[in-house]
N, C-alpha and C positions, 0 to 999 in steps of 0.2 A: 478670514472672518466666518463665512459659512451662515448657513440658516439658522435661526433660533428659535426657540420656544419658550413659554413660560407654563411651568408644570407644577401642580400641587395634588397629594393625595394623601389620604388619611384612611387608618386602619381602627375599627373599633375594639375596645377592650374585649380580649378572649383569645380562644385558640390561635386566629389568625395571626398576632400580633408575635408570638411563638415561632410561627413558620415563617413571618416574613424576617423576625432576627435570625432564625437561621440560613435565609437566604444571605444576609449581610454577613453572618461567619464565615460562610463557604465561599464568599466573593469578596477579596479586597478592593476592586475597582467600584464595587456597588458602596461600599464603607465610605471611600475616598469621595464618591460622587455626591453623597448625600449627609456627610458630615456637617455638623453646625458651623456655620460663619459668624461669628459675633460681628465684624465690621459690616456685612452687608445682610444681615438677621436673615438669613437662608439656610436650608439644611434641614436634620430633623429635629424634631422636638417630641416631649413626650407629656402626657395629661395635658395637652393643649384645649381640647374640649370636654372630655371625659376621663376620670382617672384611670391611667393604664393604657392610653389609646397612643397611638402614633401619628403624626402629622409632618409631612415633608413638602417643603417650596423651593423650588428652584427657579431663578430669573435668567434668562438670557443664555439658556443652556443647549448645548448641540446634541437635539434628542434624535437620534438616528439610531433605529433598531437593529442594525449592524455592529453597534457599539456593544460589546459584550454585558456592561454595568446596565446600559438600557433595555437591552434582550431580556435580561433576567428580572428586571421590576416588571417589564410588560409582560413576561411568561407568568410570574406570579399573579398578577392583577385578570388576565385572560384564564387561568385555571380557576379564580373563583369568582368570576363575574356573574355566571348565572346563579349557584347554589348559594352563595354567600353575598348576594347583592346588596343587602341592608347593612352590611359590616365593612364595606369597602366604599369608596371615593375615590376617581381618579379623574384630573382634569387637566388638559393639555390645549394650548392656544398658540398655534405657530404664527409667524410675522404676516401671513394670508389670512385676513378675517374668516375666510372659509375652512381655513386648516385648523379643525378644531375635534377634541376626542372627549368624550365623557362616559364614565363607566361606573355604574354601584349608586347607591343612596344613602350613605354614610353621611351626615352632615351635609346633605343637599341644600339646605337652604342656606348654608354659611360659605360652602366652596363651590361656586359657580363662574360662568363665564357672563359677566353682564352683557344686556342688550346696548345696542348704540342708543344714546340718547341726546337730548340735547342739555347742556350744563351751563348755567349762567350764575 
């Protein structure tokens, strides 16, 4: 079974979209991991927030950096975290509530981990 995470990331329209598509083109495992699944409504979507952007949502995924496809995606976001922080957003939440990662500011008001609260 293994440890699972919920992952969402987005890339603003522009040159980073082309760079991410190049990562996908170069790695079949990345393509397989993020291909859209109609049944579960997860995977890659285009133009979700802005025309030409990329959005990916993965639920209950084994997100281990040692996996080639995960490593390539993490590498992409790490390379662009500082200089292009307004054009990317990466959010991961693990099974442990303290196990979270956040990167970038693109659509940060839309893609986030909500604080625990009371729902009634």
